[in-house]
C-alpha positions in Angstrom: -54.6 166.4 -9.3 -56.2 164.1 -11.9 -55.9 166.7 -14.7 -52.3 167.8 -13.9 -49.6 166.2 -16.0 -45.8 166.7 -16.1 -43.6 166.5 -19.2 -39.9 166.5 -18.7 -37.7 167.6 -21.6 -34.2 166.5 -20.8 -31.6 167.4 -23.4 -28.6 166.2 -21.5 -26.5 163.4 -23.0 -26.7 161.2 -19.8 -30.4 160.7 -19.4 -31.5 160.2 -15.8 -34.7 158.9 -14.4 -36.8 161.8 -13.2 -38.7 161.4 -9.9 -42.3 162.4 -10.1 -43.4 165.8 -8.8 -45.3 165.5 -5.6 -48.0 168.1 -4.7 -50.0 167.7 -1.5 -48.8 164.2 -1.0 -49.9 162.9 -4.5 -47.5 162.4 -7.4 -48.1 164.1 -10.8 -48.1 161.8 -13.8 -45.1 162.1 -16.1 -46.1 161.9 -19.8 -44.0 161.6 -23.0 -46.2 163.7 -25.3 -49.1 166.1 -25.2 -51.1 168.6 -27.3 -50.9 172.2 -26.0 -52.6 175.1 -27.9 -52.8 173.0 -31.1 -49.1 172.0 -31.0 -48.0 168.5 -30.4 -45.1 168.4 -27.8 -42.9 165.4 -27.2 -40.2 164.9 -24.7 -37.7 164.4 -27.6 -38.0 167.6 -29.4 -35.9 166.6 -32.4 -38.2 163.8 -33.3 -41.2 166.2 -33.7 -39.0 168.6 -35.7 -37.8 165.8 -37.9 -41.3 164.5 -38.5 -42.6 168.0 -39.5 -39.7 168.6 -41.9 -40.1 165.1 -43.5 -43.8 165.9 -44.1 -42.8 169.0 -45.9 -40.5 167.1 -48.2 -43.6 165.5 -49.7 -44.7 168.9 -50.9 -41.3 169.7 -52.3 -41.4 166.4 -54.3 -44.8 167.4 -55.6 -43.6 170.8 -56.7 -40.6 169.1 -58.4 -43.0 166.8 -60.3 -44.8 169.9 -61.5 -41.5 171.0 -63.2 -40.9 174.1 -61.1 -37.5 175.7 -61.5 -34.8 175.2 -58.8 -34.9 178.8 -57.6 -38.6 178.4 -56.7 -38.0 175.0 -55.1 -35.1 176.6 -53.1 -37.4 179.4 -51.9 -40.0 176.8 -50.9 -37.4 174.8 -49.0 -36.1 177.9 -47.2 -39.6 179.0 -46.3 -41.0 175.7 -45.1 -38.4 173.0 -44.4 -35.4 175.2 -43.3 -37.6 177.4 -41.1 -38.8 174.2 -39.3 -35.3 172.9 -38.9 -34.0 176.3 -37.6 -37.0 177.3 -35.5 -35.2 176.5 -32.2 -31.8 175.4 -33.5 -29.8 177.8 -31.3 -31.2 176.1 -28.1 -31.7 172.6 -29.4 -28.9 171.7 -31.8 -26.0 172.2 -29.4 -27.5 169.5 -27.1 -28.5 167.1 -29.9 -26.9 163.7 -30.1 -24.8 162.7 -33.1 -27.7 160.5 -34.3 -30.2 163.5 -34.1 -27.7 165.7 -36.0 -27.3 163.1 -38.7 -31.1 162.8 -39.0 -31.5 166.5 -39.4 -28.7 166.7 -42.0 -30.3 163.8 -43.9 -33.4 165.9 -44.4 -31.2 168.7 -45.9 -29.4 166.2 -48.1 -32.8 164.8 -49.3 -34.0 168.3 -50.2 -30.7 168.9 -52.1 -31.3 165.8 -54.2 -35.0 166.8 -54.9 -34.1 170.4 -55.8 -30.8 169.6 -57.6 -28.8 172.4 -56.0 -26.5 172.5 -52.9 -28.1 173.8 -49.7 -26.4 175.1 -46.5 -25.7 172.3 -44.0 -27.5 172.1 -40.7 -24.2 173.0 -38.9 -23.8 176.0 -41.1 -27.4 177.1 -40.3 -26.7 176.6 -36.6 -23.5 178.6 -36.7 -25.1 181.4 -38.7 -28.1 181.6 -36.3 -25.9 181.6 -33.2 -23.7 184.4 -34.6 -26.8 186.4 -35.5 -28.3 185.8 -32.0 -25.0 186.9 -30.3 -24.9 190.1 -32.4 -28.4 190.9 -31.5 -27.6 190.5 -27.8 -24.6 192.7 -28.1 -26.6 195.4 -30.0 -29.5 195.3 -27.5 -28.5 197.4 -24.5 -31.5 196.2 -22.5 -30.8 192.5 -22.9 -29.7 190.8 -19.6 -26.6 189.3 -21.2 -25.5 192.5 -22.9 -21.8 193.3 -22.4 -21.5 197.0 -21.4 -18.5 199.3 -21.4 -17.3 200.4 -18.0 -16.0 204.0 -17.5 -12.4 202.9 -17.8 -13.1 201.3 -21.2 -12.8 197.6 -20.2 -15.6 195.3 -21.0 -17.6 193.8 -18.0 -20.5 191.5 -17.8 -23.6 193.4 -16.5 -25.2 191.6 -13.5 -28.3 189.7 -14.4 -31.7 191.1 -13.5 -33.6 189.5 -10.5 -36.4 188.2 -12.7 -34.2 187.0 -15.6 -33.9 183.3 -16.6 -30.1 183.8 -16.9 -28.1 182.5 -13.9 
């Protein structure tokens, strides 16, 4: 049990104290951060995403000092910074606090100032990604959340599979 650790990621607005996991009478240590398969994980996922995105802003500034044109800088932003911000935005952004949302939007505004062009807001990226995800679920007939047509033509929710993570 010495090597076993537990990390709780609680995205709820009302944070509650988690009781430690008990296995064979001994409690498992709760940790705030760990490194797993080369990725640093922290219990507050937005702080790690923010840190990564801010580190990439340094490279954007360096490219701007090298006098690259705005279209190239925008492409760099979309490929590095925006991809980090939107990597898990559909699952994470809806549960973020207002402070976390402002922090993520501040990164986008900073990139706008560096590049000199307007960029899509973090809320626009979230909305676009959610709509794209919903469309892919509707188009995928094998997805557990897919809405299927009944024989009478009305839409019905297909029951979830036994091994699905959906309730």
